[in-house]
MARNUSE-854845 format. One record per residue (C-alpha): residue number from 1; residue in one letter; x, y, z. Coordinates in steps of 0.02 Angstrom, whole numbers, plus 50000, padded with zeros to 5 digits. Layout:
(r NUM, A, (X, Y, Z))
...
END
This chain:
(r 1, X, (53546, 55703, 52733))
(r 2, X, (53578, 55808, 52581))
(r 3, X, (53720, 55941, 52560))
(r 4, X, (53593, 56079, 52559))
(r 5, X, (53519, 56013, 52732))
(r 6, X, (53689, 56020, 52799))
(r 7, X, (53725, 56187, 52741))
(r 8, X, (53559, 56266, 52808))
(r 9, X, (53586, 56176, 52974))
(r 10, X, (53761, 56229, 52997))
(r 11, X, (53721, 56409, 52946))
(r 12, X, (53574, 56425, 53069))
(r 13, X, (53680, 56348, 53210))
(r 14, X, (53820, 56474, 53172))
(r 15, X, (53687, 56614, 53184))
(r 16, X, (53636, 56547, 53354))
(r 17, X, (53813, 56551, 53408))
(r 18, X, (53850, 56720, 53333))
(r 19, X, (53705, 56798, 53423))
(r 20, X, (53752, 56712, 53590))
(r 21, X, (53941, 56745, 53585))
(r 22, X, (53973, 56909, 53487))
(r 23, X, (53829, 57016, 53547))
(r 24, X, (53905, 57118, 53689))
(r 25, X, (53801, 57101, 53856))
(r 26, X, (53841, 57185, 54026))
(r 27, X, (53886, 57047, 54158))
(r 28, X, (53966, 57149, 54296))
(r 29, X, (53851, 57117, 54438))
(r 30, X, (53767, 56946, 54491))
(r 31, X, (53604, 57023, 54448))
(r 32, X, (53666, 57060, 54270))
(r 33, X, (53733, 56883, 54248))
(r 34, X, (53601, 56775, 54339))
(r 35, X, (53441, 56882, 54315))
(r 36, X, (53483, 56993, 54161))
(r 37, X, (53484, 57148, 54279))
(r 38, X, (53299, 57113, 54313))
(r 39, X, (53265, 57211, 54158))
(r 40, X, (53181, 57091, 54036))
(r 41, X, (53025, 57142, 53927))
(r 42, X, (52871, 57039, 53917))
(r 43, X, (52899, 56974, 53741))
(r 44, X, (53076, 56909, 53793))
(r 45, X, (53001, 56825, 53947))
(r 46, X, (52861, 56745, 53848))
(r 47, X, (52981, 56676, 53706))
(r 48, X, (53104, 56617, 53845))
(r 49, X, (52974, 56528, 53942))
(r 50, X, (52911, 56446, 53789))
(r 51, X, (53081, 56405, 53722))
(r 52, X, (53135, 56325, 53888))
(r 53, X, (52968, 56223, 53897))
(r 54, X, (52972, 56162, 53713))
(r 55, X, (53131, 56066, 53730))
(r 56, X, (53202, 55932, 53618))
(r 57, X, (53145, 55799, 53741))
(r 58, X, (52968, 55873, 53728))
(r 59, X, (52979, 55857, 53535))
(r 60, X, (53030, 55674, 53537))
(r 61, X, (52929, 55632, 53701))
(r 62, X, (52768, 55709, 53646))
(r 63, X, (52773, 55635, 53468))
(r 64, X, (52818, 55471, 53531))
(r 65, X, (52678, 55471, 53661))
(r 66, X, (52553, 55525, 53530))
(r 67, X, (52612, 55386, 53414))
(r 68, X, (52563, 55267, 53557))
(r 69, X, (52401, 55331, 53620))
(r 70, X, (52349, 55485, 53530))
(r 71, X, (52325, 55663, 53584))
(r 72, X, (52290, 55626, 53764))
(r 73, X, (52468, 55696, 53804))
(r 74, X, (52404, 55869, 53763))
(r 75, X, (52322, 55869, 53935))
(r 76, X, (52492, 55915, 54012))
(r 77, X, (52492, 56064, 53892))
(r 78, X, (52325, 56144, 53924))
(r 79, X, (52324, 56113, 54115))
(r 80, X, (52503, 56204, 54104))
(r 81, X, (52421, 56347, 54017))
(r 82, X, (52298, 56365, 54168))
(r 83, X, (52448, 56361, 54274))
(r 84, X, (52527, 56497, 54182))
(r 85, X, (52375, 56604, 54200))
(r 86, X, (52371, 56568, 54387))
(r 87, X, (52547, 56625, 54405))
(r 88, X, (52518, 56777, 54307))
(r 89, X, (52358, 56844, 54395))
(r 90, X, (52388, 56775, 54569))
(r 91, X, (52566, 56740, 54618))
(r 92, X, (52677, 56870, 54517))
(r 93, X, (52659, 57000, 54647))
(r 94, X, (52722, 56900, 54794))
(r 95, X, (52855, 56814, 54689))
(r 96, X, (52933, 56971, 54625))
(r 97, X, (52897, 57069, 54782))
(r 98, X, (53010, 56942, 54877))
(r 99, X, (53162, 57014, 54778))
(r 100, X, (53250, 56844, 54786))
(r 101, X, (53362, 56761, 54657))
(r 102, X, (53302, 56578, 54673))
(r 103, X, (53151, 56492, 54744))
(r 104, X, (53270, 56410, 54870))
(r 105, X, (53319, 56580, 54930))
(r 106, X, (53140, 56620, 54959))
(r 107, X, (53121, 56455, 55057))
(r 108, X, (53267, 56510, 55167))
(r 109, X, (53189, 56671, 55209))
(r 110, X, (53010, 56600, 55232))
(r 111, X, (53075, 56442, 55333))
(r 112, X, (53268, 56421, 55362))
(r 113, X, (53422, 56355, 55288))
(r 114, X, (53373, 56176, 55304))
(r 115, X, (53230, 56184, 55193))
(r 116, X, (53328, 56285, 55066))
(r 117, X, (53454, 56152, 55056))
(r 118, X, (53332, 56014, 55042))
(r 119, X, (53240, 56110, 54895))
(r 120, X, (53408, 56144, 54818))
(r 121, X, (53478, 55973, 54822))
(r 122, X, (53326, 55914, 54752))
(r 123, X, (53306, 56030, 54605))
(r 124, X, (53489, 56007, 54557))
(r 125, X, (53457, 55821, 54550))
(r 126, X, (53314, 55844, 54440))
(r 127, X, (53409, 55971, 54328))
(r 128, X, (53550, 55848, 54309))
(r 129, X, (53460, 55691, 54293))
(r 130, X, (53291, 55744, 54211))
(r 131, X, (53301, 55902, 54122))
(r 132, X, (53478, 55909, 54054))
(r 133, X, (53509, 55721, 54027))
(r 134, X, (53338, 55706, 53941))
(r 135, X, (53379, 55844, 53821))
(r 136, X, (53549, 55768, 53780))
(r 137, X, (53478, 55605, 53753))
(r 138, X, (53343, 55669, 53639))
(r 139, X, (53473, 55764, 53535))
(r 140, X, (53589, 55613, 53529))
(r 141, X, (53443, 55500, 53474))
(r 142, X, (53391, 55607, 53332))
(r 143, X, (53561, 55663, 53261))
(r 144, X, (53628, 55493, 53275))
(r 145, X, (53484, 55427, 53161))
(r 146, X, (53526, 55571, 53042))
(r 147, X, (53712, 55537, 53045))
(r 148, X, (53738, 55362, 53079))
(r 149, X, (53936, 55381, 53074))
(r 150, X, (53926, 55477, 53232))
(r 151, X, (53898, 55377, 53392))
(r 152, X, (53766, 55443, 53513))
(r 153, X, (53892, 55483, 53643))
(r 154, X, (53991, 55588, 53516))
(r 155, X, (53832, 55678, 53475))
(r 156, X, (53796, 55724, 53658))
(r 157, X, (53977, 55792, 53673))
(r 158, X, (53947, 55903, 53524))
(r 159, X, (53777, 55964, 53595))
(r 160, X, (53857, 55991, 53762))
(r 161, X, (53986, 56104, 53685))
(r 162, X, (53864, 56201, 53583))
(r 163, X, (53740, 56235, 53713))
(r 164, X, (53859, 56262, 53850))
(r 165, X, (53975, 56388, 53769))
(r 166, X, (53869, 56550, 53761))
(r 167, X, (53773, 56498, 53912))
(r 168, X, (53935, 56509, 54007))
(r 169, X, (53998, 56661, 53932))
(r 170, X, (53847, 56783, 53939))
(r 171, X, (53725, 56724, 54067))
(r 172, X, (53539, 56757, 54057))
(r 173, X, (53542, 56908, 53949))
(r 174, X, (53634, 56803, 53813))
(r 175, X, (53506, 56663, 53836))
(r 176, X, (53362, 56783, 53809))
(r 177, X, (53440, 56853, 53652))
(r 178, X, (53460, 56679, 53566))
(r 179, X, (53289, 56615, 53635))
(r 180, X, (53179, 56726, 53538))
(r 181, X, (53265, 56684, 53367))
(r 182, X, (53267, 56502, 53418))
(r 183, X, (53077, 56495, 53461))
(r 184, X, (53035, 56568, 53290))
(r 185, X, (53143, 56442, 53201))
(r 186, X, (53075, 56307, 53317))
(r 187, X, (52892, 56353, 53279))
(r 188, X, (52918, 56362, 53093))
(r 189, X, (53006, 56203, 53095))
(r 190, X, (52865, 56120, 53188))
(r 191, X, (52735, 56184, 53071))
(r 192, X, (52829, 56105, 52919))
(r 193, X, (52829, 55940, 53007))
(r 194, X, (52638, 55962, 53033))
(r 195, X, (52613, 56015, 52858))
(r 196, X, (52701, 55870, 52777))
(r 197, X, (52627, 55743, 52889))
(r 198, X, (52455, 55784, 52878))
(r 199, X, (52477, 55806, 52686))
(r 200, X, (52558, 55636, 52675))
(r 201, X, (52409, 55557, 52764))
(r 202, X, (52285, 55638, 52626))
(r 203, X, (52236, 55795, 52730))
(r 204, X, (52134, 55835, 52884))
(r 205, X, (51980, 55731, 52835))
(r 206, X, (52092, 55577, 52795))
(r 207, X, (52183, 55600, 52957))
(r 208, X, (52011, 55597, 53047))
(r 209, X, (51958, 55442, 52960))
(r 210, X, (52129, 55344, 52970))
(r 211, X, (52161, 55389, 53154))
(r 212, X, (52137, 55241, 53277))
(r 213, X, (51979, 55247, 53373))
(r 214, X, (51995, 55366, 53526))
(r 215, X, (52167, 55434, 53467))
(r 216, X, (52096, 55613, 53447))
(r 217, X, (52010, 55620, 53610))
(r 218, X, (52081, 55699, 53761))
(r 219, X, (51981, 55622, 53898))
(r 220, X, (52027, 55444, 53914))
(r 221, X, (51966, 55290, 54011))
(r 222, X, (52041, 55232, 54180))
(r 223, X, (52149, 55104, 54101))
(r 224, X, (52230, 55223, 53969))
(r 225, X, (52427, 55197, 53963))
(r 226, X, (52469, 55384, 53953))
(r 227, X, (52331, 55492, 54040))
(r 228, X, (52183, 55403, 54130))
(r 229, X, (52054, 55522, 54168))
(r 230, X, (52084, 55513, 54351))
(r 231, X, (52271, 55554, 54324))
(r 232, X, (52206, 55705, 54223))
(r 233, X, (52115, 55767, 54378))
(r 234, X, (52223, 55725, 54517))
(r 235, X, (52407, 55701, 54448))
(r 236, X, (52436, 55821, 54303))
(r 237, X, (52380, 55984, 54403))
(r 238, X, (52513, 55942, 54536))
(r 239, X, (52650, 55914, 54404))
(r 240, X, (52602, 56067, 54323))
(r 241, X, (52609, 56167, 54486))
(r 242, X, (52779, 56101, 54508))
(r 243, X, (52845, 56141, 54328))
(r 244, X, (52771, 56319, 54312))
(r 245, X, (52765, 56383, 54492))
(r 246, X, (52896, 56294, 54593))
(r 247, X, (53039, 56256, 54463))
(r 248, X, (53179, 56381, 54459))
(r 249, X, (53204, 56344, 54280))
(r 250, X, (53034, 56432, 54238))
(r 251, X, (53020, 56556, 54390))
(r 252, X, (53187, 56637, 54353))
(r 253, X, (53117, 56723, 54198))
(r 254, X, (52972, 56798, 54309))
(r 255, X, (53108, 56857, 54438))
(r 256, X, (53206, 56940, 54291))
(r 257, X, (53057, 57041, 54227))
(r 258, X, (53080, 57234, 54220))
(r 259, X, (52912, 57260, 54289))
(r 260, X, (52759, 57157, 54362))
(r 261, X, (52669, 57202, 54202))
(r 262, X, (52804, 57129, 54100))
(r 263, X, (52811, 56975, 54208))
(r 264, X, (52614, 56953, 54190))
(r 265, X, (52609, 56975, 54002))
(r 266, X, (52763, 56864, 53975))
(r 267, X, (52674, 56727, 54063))
(r 268, X, (52510, 56749, 53954))
(r 269, X, (52612, 56757, 53795))
(r 270, X, (52693, 56590, 53841))
(r 271, X, (52525, 56524, 53861))
(r 272, X, (52464, 56578, 53693))
(r 273, X, (52625, 56502, 53610))
(r 274, X, (52576, 56332, 53694))
(r 275, X, (52408, 56325, 53613))
(r 276, X, (52469, 56266, 53433))
(r 277, X, (52572, 56124, 53510))
(r 278, X, (52424, 56013, 53490))
(r 279, X, (52430, 56043, 53301))
(r 280, X, (52613, 56058, 53261))
(r 281, X, (52687, 55924, 53375))
(r 282, X, (52558, 55807, 53438))
(r 283, X, (52439, 55777, 53300))
(r 284, X, (52595, 55734, 53181))
(r 285, X, (52628, 55600, 53297))
(r 286, X, (52446, 55527, 53267))
(r 287, X, (52472, 55554, 53081))
(r 288, X, (52629, 55443, 53095))
(r 289, X, (52527, 55293, 53156))
(r 290, X, (52471, 55257, 52979))
(r 291, X, (52618, 55335, 52888))
(r 292, X, (52752, 55227, 52988))
(r 293, X, (52659, 55086, 53060))
(r 294, X, (52741, 54954, 53181))
(r 295, X, (52879, 55052, 53247))
(r 296, X, (52922, 54969, 53411))
(r 297, X, (53017, 55120, 53483))
(r 298, X, (52907, 55271, 53497))
(r 299, X, (53053, 55384, 53543))
(r 300, X, (53110, 55361, 53361))
(r 301, X, (52950, 55411, 53276))
(r 302, X, (53015, 55594, 53265))
(r 303, X, (53178, 55551, 53183))
(r 304, X, (53085, 55433, 53064))
(r 305, X, (52962, 55568, 53014))
(r 306, X, (53095, 55695, 52973))
(r 307, X, (53195, 55561, 52869))
(r 308, X, (53041, 55492, 52771))
(r 309, X, (52929, 55642, 52750))
(r 310, X, (53036, 55798, 52718))
(r 311, X, (53110, 55850, 52556))
(r 312, X, (53289, 55912, 52542))
(r 313, X, (53307, 56088, 52611))
(r 314, X, (53153, 56080, 52723))
(r 315, X, (53238, 55944, 52824))
(r 316, X, (53388, 56050, 52864))
(r 317, X, (53274, 56196, 52925))
(r 318, X, (53169, 56072, 53033))
(r 319, X, (53331, 56006, 53099))
(r 320, X, (53387, 56180, 53151))
(r 321, X, (53218, 56196, 53238))
(r 322, X, (53253, 56042, 53338))
(r 323, X, (53427, 56100, 53377))
(r 324, X, (53355, 56271, 53433))
(r 325, X, (53232, 56172, 53546))
(r 326, X, (53383, 56078, 53616))
(r 327, X, (53494, 56228, 53640))
(r 328, X, (53359, 56346, 53718))
(r 329, X, (53310, 56220, 53846))
(r 330, X, (53483, 56165, 53886))
(r 331, X, (53553, 56340, 53912))
(r 332, X, (53405, 56403, 54026))
(r 333, X, (53421, 56237, 54130))
(r 334, X, (53607, 56257, 54154))
(r 335, X, (53585, 56438, 54200))
(r 336, X, (53453, 56387, 54338))
(r 337, X, (53568, 56265, 54406))
(r 338, X, (53718, 56379, 54413))
(r 339, X, (53608, 56509, 54497))
(r 340, X, (53548, 56395, 54633))
(r 341, X, (53732, 56329, 54674))
(r 342, X, (53811, 56493, 54662))
(r 343, X, (53684, 56610, 54753))
(r 344, X, (53614, 56481, 54874))
(r 345, X, (53777, 56393, 54921))
(r 346, X, (53937, 56485, 54868))
(r 347, X, (53868, 56659, 54925))
(r 348, X, (53805, 56586, 55090))
(r 349, X, (53967, 56492, 55125))
(r 350, X, (54085, 56642, 55072))
(r 351, X, (53990, 56798, 55089))
(r 352, X, (54142, 56898, 55056))
(r 353, X, (54158, 56831, 54880))
(r 354, X, (54161, 56974, 54754))
(r 355, X, (54022, 56976, 54606))
(r 356, X, (54161, 56933, 54483))
(r 357, X, (54212, 56772, 54579))
(r 358, X, (54023, 56728, 54594))
(r 359, X, (54003, 56738, 54412))
(r 360, X, (54154, 56632, 54383))
(r 361, X, (54080, 56499, 54504))
(r 362, X, (53923, 56505, 54408))
(r 363, X, (54014, 56468, 54246))
(r 364, X, (54116, 56329, 54324))
(r 365, X, (53948, 56251, 54394))
(r 366, X, (53876, 56262, 54219))
(r 367, X, (54022, 56159, 54149))
(r 368, X, (54014, 56034, 54286))
(r 369, X, (53831, 56000, 54278))
(r 370, X, (53826, 55972, 54091))
(r 371, X, (53965, 55852, 54103))
(r 372, X, (53881, 55750, 54236))
(r 373, X, (53716, 55758, 54130))
(r 374, X, (53810, 55696, 53974))
(r 375, X, (53882, 55547, 54064))
(r 376, X, (53704, 55494, 54123))
(r 377, X, (53605, 55533, 53961))
(r 378, X, (53634, 55373, 53874))
(r 379, X, (53570, 55276, 54020))
(r 380, X, (53395, 55350, 53986))
(r 381, X, (53360, 55222, 53852))
(r 382, X, (53346, 55087, 53979))
(r 383, X, (53195, 55163, 54061))
(r 384, X, (53058, 55143, 53926))
(r 385, X, (53001, 55291, 53829))
(r 386, X, (53078, 55466, 53860))
(r 387, X, (52913, 55546, 53908))
(r 388, X, (52875, 55405, 54035))
(r 389, X, (53044, 55419, 54109))
(r 390, X, (53026, 55604, 54136))
(r 391, X, (52843, 55610, 54201))
(r 392, X, (52867, 55443, 54307))
(r 393, X, (53016, 55516, 54410))
(r 394, X, (52924, 55687, 54426))
(r 395, X, (52758, 55600, 54486))
(r 396, X, (52847, 55526, 54629))
(r 397, X, (52966, 55664, 54677))
(r 398, X, (52894, 55836, 54660))
(r 399, X, (52729, 55843, 54764))
(r 400, X, (52806, 55880, 54942))
(r 401, X, (52902, 56027, 54870))
(r 402, X, (52746, 56100, 54793))
(r 403, X, (52655, 56084, 54957))
(r 404, X, (52791, 56170, 55061))
(r 405, X, (52821, 56315, 54938))
(r 406, X, (52635, 56358, 54901))
(r 407, X, (52587, 56318, 55089))
(r 408, X, (52721, 56446, 55135))
(r 409, X, (52654, 56574, 55014))
(r 410, X, (52468, 56560, 55064))
(r 411, X, (52475, 56517, 55251))
(r 412, X, (52567, 56620, 55373))
(r 413, X, (52548, 56478, 55499))
(r 414, X, (52667, 56354, 55401))
(r 415, X, (52821, 56328, 55511))
(r 416, X, (52995, 56269, 55477))
(r 417, X, (52968, 56104, 55579))
(r 418, X, (52815, 56079, 55479))
(r 419, X, (52897, 56107, 55308))
(r 420, X, (53036, 55990, 55346))
(r 421, X, (52918, 55857, 55412))
(r 422, X, (52810, 55876, 55263))
(r 423, X, (52958, 55849, 55142))
(r 424, X, (53018, 55692, 55225))
(r 425, X, (52844, 55620, 55248))
(r 426, X, (52804, 55650, 55065))
(r 427, X, (52962, 55578, 54996))
(r 428, X, (52950, 55430, 55116))
(r 429, X, (52764, 55405, 55056))
(r 430, X, (52828, 55409, 54876))
(r 431, X, (52972, 55287, 54909))
(r 432, X, (52842, 55169, 54999))
(r 433, X, (52732, 55179, 54852))
(r 434, X, (52880, 55141, 54728))
(r 435, X, (52929, 54992, 54823))
(r 436, X, (52758, 54922, 54839))
(r 437, X, (52714, 54946, 54651))
(r 438, X, (52883, 54922, 54560))
(r 439, X, (52981, 54825, 54693))
(r 440, X, (52870, 54702, 54774))
(r 441, X, (52731, 54706, 54629))
(r 442, X, (52587, 54707, 54769))
(r 443, X, (52470, 54810, 54656))
(r 444, X, (52469, 54909, 54486))
(r 445, X, (52470, 55101, 54496))
(r 446, X, (52486, 55228, 54355))
(r 447, X, (52619, 55350, 54398))
(r 448, X, (52487, 55498, 54379))
(r 449, X, (52394, 55423, 54527))
(r 450, X, (52555, 55446, 54640))
(r 451, X, (52557, 55635, 54665))
(r 452, X, (52387, 55651, 54751))
(r 453, X, (52419, 55534, 54903))
(r 454, X, (52596, 55605, 54920))
(r 455, X, (52520, 55782, 54918))
(r 456, X, (52389, 55746, 55044))
(r 457, X, (52515, 55664, 55161))
(r 458, X, (52630, 55814, 55146))
(r 459, X, (52488, 55926, 55171))
(r 460, X, (52416, 55847, 55325))
(r 461, X, (52592, 55836, 55405))
(r 462, X, (52631, 56016, 55362))
(r 463, X, (52468, 56077, 55445))
(r 464, X, (52476, 55959, 55589))
(r 465, X, (52672, 55985, 55631))
(r 466, X, (52647, 56180, 55603))
(r 467, X, (52499, 56191, 55725))
(r 468, X, (52591, 56105, 55856))
(r 469, X, (52748, 56216, 55830))
(r 470, X, (52780, 56394, 55904))
(r 471, X, (52721, 56525, 55788))
(r 472, X, (52846, 56646, 55717))
(r 473, X, (52832, 56807, 55635))
(r 474, X, (52838, 56797, 55445))
(r 475, X, (52882, 56956, 55335))
(r 476, X, (52730, 57015, 55239))
(r 477, X, (52827, 57028, 55075))
(r 478, X, (52844, 56835, 55084))
(r 479, X, (52659, 56799, 55100))
(r 480, X, (52520, 56812, 54972))
(r 481, X, (52384, 56935, 54996))
(r 482, X, (52239, 56996, 54897))
(r 483, X, (52301, 57172, 54880))
(r 484, X, (52456, 57107, 54788))
(r 485, X, (52345, 57070, 54637))
(r 486, X, (52343, 57259, 54596))
(r 487, X, (52457, 57356, 54698))
(r 488, X, (52627, 57435, 54628))
(r 489, X, (52756, 57312, 54708))
(r 490, X, (52911, 57424, 54697))
(r 491, X, (52967, 57600, 54660))
(r 492, X, (53018, 57555, 54488))
(r 493, X, (52842, 57491, 54445))
(r 494, X, (52770, 57648, 54529))
(r 495, X, (52874, 57765, 54419))
(r 496, X, (52831, 57668, 54261))
(r 497, X, (52649, 57639, 54296))
(r 498, X, (52582, 57765, 54413))
(r 499, X, (52438, 57829, 54306))
(r 500, X, (52403, 57691, 54188))
(r 501, X, (52428, 57541, 54309))
(r 502, X, (52251, 57498, 54335))
(r 503, X, (52223, 57510, 54148))
(r 504, X, (52362, 57389, 54117))
(r 505, X, (52289, 57269, 54242))
(r 506, X, (52125, 57273, 54155))
(r 507, X, (52210, 57239, 53984))
(r 508, X, (52309, 57089, 54063))
(r 509, X, (52146, 57010, 54133))
(r 510, X, (52072, 57031, 53960))
(r 511, X, (52210, 56933, 53870))
(r 512, X, (52206, 56810, 54006))
(r 513, X, (52019, 56779, 53992))
(r 514, X, (52045, 56761, 53802))
(r 515, X, (52177, 56633, 53836))
(r 516, X, (52061, 56536, 53956))
(r 517, X, (51922, 56536, 53825))
(r 518, X, (52037, 56475, 53682))
(r 519, X, (52104, 56341, 53801))
(r 520, X, (51927, 56274, 53851))
(r 521, X, (51865, 56286, 53668))
(r 522, X, (52008, 56177, 53612))
(r 523, X, (51980, 56050, 53754))
(r 524, X, (51789, 56051, 53721))
(r 525, X, (51817, 56016, 53529))
(r 526, X, (51943, 55868, 53568))
(r 527, X, (51856, 55804, 53722))
END
């Protein structure tokens, strides 16, 4: 790495820290610290959702997966766009109308504290061992390649300190301020990688002719390593439902919106920002097949592209984009975890705790989680590729919680006993499948084929057990209903949108329809 690259990288990182540490934000109450005072605008929500999703592990994982099997990995992205639209047009009203801090708090009010504890423990486990650890591993992998004198563990510690510092100090408002700048740097950096990789191949036409057969198609055969077409239909929608609808890391941005309109438009903006990922992240991985052939470790393709394709100066900026992706995902993930621990456990156990003490506990939780994740991160290299590690774990783990959460939103008859039984039945099914496939080697099963049977078992148990249980009254604000699609859900929204409210709904539906059309055109072209 040339001196100019180091100067550019260091300068941009200092800018991130300056924005995060020296721009004064109000954090007097728990709503200020954990949900930015529920005052975020739509553009802040959209960029923060994108920055949280477009992580360092996604950059390395998506590029590595594309290097192995081509663009089929984009199926996760376009199905995720549909999930964002569903959230925006169907679920925003009930999620915001519940006025909770976390998904687990919603589950406590909808069912009881036992369901909340199960979800909270589950999501914290995923945050520590999947989200945080994967980001730290990805950062350590790349920076260790560029600065060999630093060990991967040393790099992870440095990243831990940078990402955790302003997240601890300023809370969600600080994270939101930095996410917008980081998203812009990240997108520009990704476009640079795409430009130099496609140019090095010889242009778009040369890329099409040199790409391995089938690598530029989204719909793949049943034996495809990454996304068999059956997994696209049955597995990815369930994983996307978890990631965008049930994951505190994403839902916290909707809960922080100033109005329902801001929440809807922020979700749609995030969907539009996800469209170019095919061209700026995934297709460069396909281009690398001919540029850097015979690389045995797919997770190292992204670092190799940076070192071999980018000129001095540009490398520093692209590295800054990678660091932006790393920090933006890390700070949001840390904040989600600290919100769950503080508001779902500490506040429950010690209701007399002051707002200042709760914020202090949130900061302490952030430090603890990033420390544990840093210890686990180096272990990820023992589990195959980074992308397969993440999606493999999620495929086995998330379906029962998707069933319980969405079942509680849409069906008033879902009971506490049914929810608990569904969680244990689903997790038991997943464990049994894992033992049969990986432990006893009784048969082969792609991990994307696991979510459907786990979901069906959980759903059947939820319905059967709930029907056998005594029916209890459920507060209307915790249930989805058709009138929530268009009504003003609070006095704040009523004041802001009393006259133009219906017009804003029509505008939002228009942009959502444009996003759907653009998504399906892209899928059709690359089918």
